[in-house]
N, C-alpha and C positions, 0 to 999 in steps of 0.2 A: 267159729261160727259168729260170734261180734263182730271179728274183723272184714268175714263176708258181707256180714250186711253193711257195715262200712263202704266197705267197696259200691257193694250194690247202689247205696242210697245216692254216692256219690258220682256214679255214673248218670243213675236217672235224673239227678236234676241239673247236670250237664244236658240232655238231651232235650229234658222238658224246655230248655231254655232257646233251643236250636233247631232248625229244619230236618228232621230225619235225613241222613245218607243214602237212605234205599226204604221205599215201600212206606209202610204205614205205620206209626205208633206203637202197635202192639208187635209187630214184626220188630222193630227196634228194642222194644223190652223183653222179649223171648231171647234176642242176640245177646243183651246186653246178661241176663242170667247164666246161657251157656260158657260165656267168654270167662265170667267169676267163677264158675266150676272148672273150666279148662285151667283159669291161674289155680285155683285151689290144689289141684292135681300136682302141677307143677312143681307150686313151692312145698307141698310134703312130698316131693319126689326127690328132694335132694340131698347129697348125702350126708354123712357126718361133718363134713366141713362146711358145708352148706354152698357146694357145687354141684355140678352133674358131671362131674369124670374128667373131660377133657377143658383143657381150658377155656379153647375159643366157642364152645359149644355152652359152656356157663355164661361166657359173655352174649351172646348170641340169647340166653334164655331170659339174663337180668333186661336187658333191654326189650322184650316181649314184656316183663312183667311191669316194665318201669309205664311202657304206652297205654296199661291196663289201670294204672294209677298206684301201683305196688311202690312201696320205700324198699330199695335192694343196697342204699348207700354201704352195709356193710359186708357187699361181694366185692369192692375195690382189694382189700388185703389179699384175697384168692387169686384174682386174676391176674395179680400183679407176681404173686407167687408160681403163677403159671407161668406169666412168661417170662421170666428168671428161670424156670427148667426148661420151657423151650427153646432159648435164646431166640430173641428178637430177629436177629440178621438170617437164622433159616425159616424161617416163618414165610407164610406165602401171602401174598397181597393180601386175599381173600379172606385170610384169616387175621392178619393184622388190620381189616376193616370193620371186623367183628367185633377187635380188642378195642378199637375205636369208639365203637356203638356202646360196647358196656362200659364202660370209663364215661361216657356220658350218660348211661345210665343210671350210675355212681355217683351220680354229680361231681366227678372227675375231670379237671381239664388233662385231654389226652397229650396236649402238645407236651406238658410237665405231668407225667400221668408218674410218679414215685420219681423212681433213674431213667425214666425212659422220654422220648418225645416220640411219642405213636406217630404223629402228624407227619414229621420230618421221615420219617421210616417210613411210612405210605405216600410219599411225594417221591422217594426214592424208588421206590419197585415201579410205581406209575411211569416212570420216566425212562424203566428198562420193559415195558410192554410191548410186543409180545415177549417170550421167554419161556424155556422149560419151565413148568408149574403154575406157571401163570398166562398162559396164553387163550384163554375163554373169555370172550364178550360179559359173560354174564359176571365173572367176577372181577373184569373191570368194570363194567358199570356199578358193581357194589364199592368197590372201593372207590369210585368218584360218589357215589352217594352218602357213604359215610364221611368222607373229605367235607362233600358240603355241607352234612347234617351239622360237622363241625363248626363252620362258619371261615375255614381256612381255606376254600378253592379259591384263589384270590387272583388276581394278576393277568398273566397272557396265557398262564398256563388252564386257565379257566376253557377261553375258548378251545385249546390243544384236545381237551379230556372232551368237547362236546363234538367237535368234529370228527374224531376215532369212533364215538358212540353213532352218530347218526349217518355214516360209512358203513358201519356194522348193520346200521337196519336197514338202510338203501341195499345192503347185497344178500341181504339175507331176503328182503320182499323182491326182490329182482329174480332170483330163483324158482320158477315154477315148479322145477322134477322134485323139488326138498320143499319139505313144512317144516318153517320156523319153531325154536322151541319156544314155548308161550313163555316158559319162567324167563328166559331171556328176553324175551319185548316187554315181558312187565317191568323187572329191572330197569332195563334201559329207559322206559317210561317213568318210571318212578327216580331215575337220577335225571335225568333231563330235567323233568319239573320241579325239582329241586333247586338246581342250578339256575332256570330259570326265576325262580321266585326268590332267588338271590340278587338277582341283578337289577338295581336303581340307575345308575348312571346311563343318560340318553342317550351318549354316542357310544351304545350296545344295543340300541333297538334292532340294529340288522341280526344280531345275535339272537337276541329273542325271538326275532321273524322265524329262523332258521330253526329252533328246537320248535317252535310253536307247527311247525311243518312236519317235521319228522315225528312230533308225538304223535298227530294227528293219523298220520299215516300206520303209526306202530299199532296206534289203539282202535282204529277201524278196524286192522286186521284180527284184533284181539276181541272185538264186540263181534265181529262176524259168525266165529268161533263160539262164543258164548252163547247166540243167539242160535247157531246148529247142535251145541249141545253144551247146557250149563252145568255138566258134573267134569267136562274136561277130559273124559274117559274114566271118568272115576277116580282124579287124580286131585287128592285134598292139597297137596302146597303148589298145584299149578290153578286150581279153582280160587286158592286164597290171593297170591300174589296178583293172577288177573280182576280179580274185584278190586283190590287196591290202585291198579295199576289205574283201570279203568276211571276211578274216584279221581285219581292226581289228574287224570287228563282231563277231566270233566265230560266226560260222552253223556248225552242225555240217553239217549236209547240203547240200552241196556237189559239182560235180565238177572239184574243184581238179586231181585229177592230170589229168581230159582234156584241161583247158585248158593246162596248164603242159608235156607231152606233145606237144603241137599247136604249142607256142610252140619248143619246142625243135626241131622238127622245120621251124621257118620259118630258122631259123638256117642263113646261108652259108656256104660252105668256108671266109671270111678271118673267123669270127665273126660277123659285124655283123647285123641283123636288119634287111631294107628297108631302113632310111637312118641318117643319124644320129640323129634325133629319138624316131625309132622303139628304137632301140639304147639310147638314154639310157633311155628308159619302162622298158623291157623286163627290164633288169639287175637292179635290186631286187627285180623282182618274183619272180624263179627262185631269191632264197635266202630268201624271205618277210619281206623288212626293208619297213618302212614309212618312208613319207617323215619323220615327227617323230624316227624311229629317231636320227635326227643328235645330237641334244641329249644321247643317251645316251652317244655314244662318246667315249672320256676321249682328250683332247688333251696333246700332248707340251708341259710346264710350260715357259712363257717365262718365261726368269731376267729380262728384261727389267719384265715387268709387276709394274706393285707396288714398283718400286727405283727410287731418288731422288726426289729434291723434288716435280718436276713430272709424276712419272709416275702416272697415273688408273689408281683400284682399285676393284674392286667386291665391295661388303659387303651381305649379307642383314642383315633386321631383323625380329626378332619377336616379340610377345607370346605370355605364358601366364599363364591365369587361369580361375576357377572361373567359372561362369556365376551368378551369382547376386543376391540382395537390393542386394550392395555392387557389382555390374555393372553395374548398374538396366536388367537385359534383356540388356544388350549381350552379344556372342560378339567371342573374338579375333580379329582382322582375317585375312586370309593375310598370308605374309610378305611384306615390300617388301624389293626388293633394288636397291639406289641405285649409281650411278655417283659417285667422289669422287675427291679430290686424293690422294696418300699421304701419311699423316702425319697427318689429319683425325680430328679426337679422337669419342667416342662421342655427347658432346652434341651436336656439329654434325650427324653422320650419322642421329641419331634427329630432328633436325629436316628432315633432308631428306626421312625415311621418311615425314612427317606429309603432306609433298606428294603423295606417290601414295596413302596412304590417310589420313584426317581420324582415323581412332582411334589414332594413333600421335602427334598433339598431347597434351602433355606441360607440365608445369610443375614447380619445383624450387626449393628454399629455400637460401639462402647458411649455409654450415656453417664451423665453423674449419676444417674438413677440402675444404674446396670448397663445389662445387653437389652437391645431393645431391634425388635425384626423390622427389616428395611426391604425384604422380599422376599417370599414362598412361591414354588413353582414359576421362578421367572416374571414373577408377578409384580412389579416395585412401586415403593408407597410413592406419592405426589405430594408433595408440603403444600405444591402451592396452590393444589386442589382441593386440598385436606379429606386424601385420601391415606388409610393406612392404613395395618394389619390389628384387628383387634384383638386380644383371647377371652376366649367363655372358657367354663370348667361346670359342666353337668345344667348350661343353659342360662348361668347366669357369668356375667361380667366378671373378669379374675379381677381380684382386689391386690394381685402386687403381680410383678414379673417375670418374666420366664427362667430367670435364675433361683427366684425365691419358690414359685408356686411347686407346690409335690403334689399332684393328684394321687387320690386314692383309690384301692380295688374297685373296678369296675366303674369307673369314673370314664365320662367323654368330653376331650378335649378338641374344643373348635375353635377354631384360627378364620377369622372373616375380617373380608377386604371392603372395606364403606367408609365412608364420607364422614367424618367427625363435625359438627357444627359448635365449634368454641367461639366462644364471644372474645 
């Protein structure tokens, strides 16, 4: 009871400071109470191992609980055991996607989830779409959304993922003889909005525009259906997914209050909705949480991360320079986040970043103070004009050079091309 009260107070505090995502504050409060009851039911229906039987279902449940504010870090070991038992190579991309979301929910890096690189596995499976057991656009969009939620949908593959989803939306909407699946369109909208949110480069405005048009087309279709039938044929899962998709798309004219009131009316006295999977789907929709919101939830600091000689740490690298004749028309690449052994110096971290994006390739010159950057992304220093590459760590000027600077866990290593005014 104490846990339930704390959860309710935490969510109420959040909503009291923000504009409600649907209708009145009174409705928001009712929705939160409903979500808390459902989450309590979900937690109370774990088996003796703290799971829900099948591994990917447990991952999905942990993700849902995390979105409403519950701590599920202890579930990581159970997910690892399930992956070992299932054999990751034989798992479908949809199930690996759920394990990625489960890893994020348990505050673990899916790229180094115990002995598994869930991200590499998911990318490999995405590259082989469509194939047997992985040939449905819902699965594909779920996989892209999970990859995007992890922050690993980077580089050229991002456009490939987007184009495949957009093509699928166009095909579905063009066939007047077949009604597109509401579940699929909703997941496609959420996958695209997640990718759009992750795009920061100015030279990718065209891709953002394509995404916006596709999201508008799909969400308009979903909004029409909601206006005609706010229960979507009395289907709790579809109602929940579409409610989230319309929220993600920013559609103004909806019947969200009617849909969510109907969902609350379907809640059983014990707090559940129809069955386990329906309950997992419905919970986040009641508080206006989107699947990829998991990436924005702060995890407790793991004091073992980044400590010890053999510990693995995450470091992000970024470049800053003006687009002009000296950059040969190039724009700064997207931030590259790499995983390295604790104690790795800035020089070797930059080499790892070059494996993520070629613009991070660099050259150095040996000086009596150690190696000095002479070019990055083919943008060269210009001593005559006093333009050099400067290094920063977490926004502060680096006190040492690239050989001696050893960033810590979750640091940001920044290289800026700027004019230095030395006297």
